[in-house]
C-alpha positions, 0 to 999 in steps of 0.5 A: 597583613604580611610585613612585606605588604605593610613594608610595600605601602608605607613606602607607597604613602611615604612617597605619595606627593599627595593626600588623594582624592575623595571617594567618587561614591562619596563626592556623589552623595554627599546629599545622602549624609546625615547632619551629625553622626560617627563616620568611619573611613575603612581603610583610608589610606592618607584619607582624603576621603576622612577629610571630606567626612570631618569637613561635612560635621561628621565625628570621623575615624579613620582606620587603616594598618599603615602608620605612614598613612595615618601620621600623614592624614593626622599632620594635614588634618591639623592644617586645615583645622579638621578632627579625625581620629585615626587608629593603626588596625588590621580592620580584617582583624578587628572590624567595627563593632556593632552598631558604631556608626552612621556611615562607613566608607570603604574605597578601594578595598575588598575583603568580602568576608567582612560585609556582614560585619560592616552591616553590623556595625552600621547603626539602625538608618546608617549607610555604607559607601562602598567603591572598589574595582570591576573585573571589567577593566578599562583604566589600567589601574587597581589589582592586577588579580582578578579576586581583589576585582568585584564581578558584574553586580557582586556589590550588590549582593554582598550588600543585599539585606541593605536599602539601595540609595545608589548603585553605578556599575558601568563596565562594558556598557559605557561608550566612553571611558570615565574615571568610574568606568571600571568601578562599582559604587554603592550607597546603601542603608541599614533599615531602622 
């Protein structure tokens, strides 16, 4: 990340009025979380999903390159009596270590070359929860450049080694625009 990108994200997190919303892929699939284990919210931003993972009883880690976002997350976790282990980290330069997490959540972050490292970072039976924008734009949000958006079924291809539990990508098939119309959502597990 460049200094200007870091400054942009720090400013964005500094000015945000709240912690945001947990990832839809997580909210729609809480039943697939393990009862215990280590969870990582990768590129967590202000950490709404990390807080939800901690509420579910998981040992929760949250990584982001914005110290402003992480400070806000730490303060909010303390106010709610939750433990979230934060780390200021460039996740592209320092991806998670092999077999280190039972759950990895990625929301609105796309770095295709990280997919093999994310798969390797799952423990046997571990699950990835992933959501990000597709190129079929409906809601006028997200990145404006196509390379930061998924092509049709690309998320399935990136994690094809895993066993899919849940996948949704409405795209042009939907008649009614919803909060996930321009997203791909995946929950998939590493074999044991």
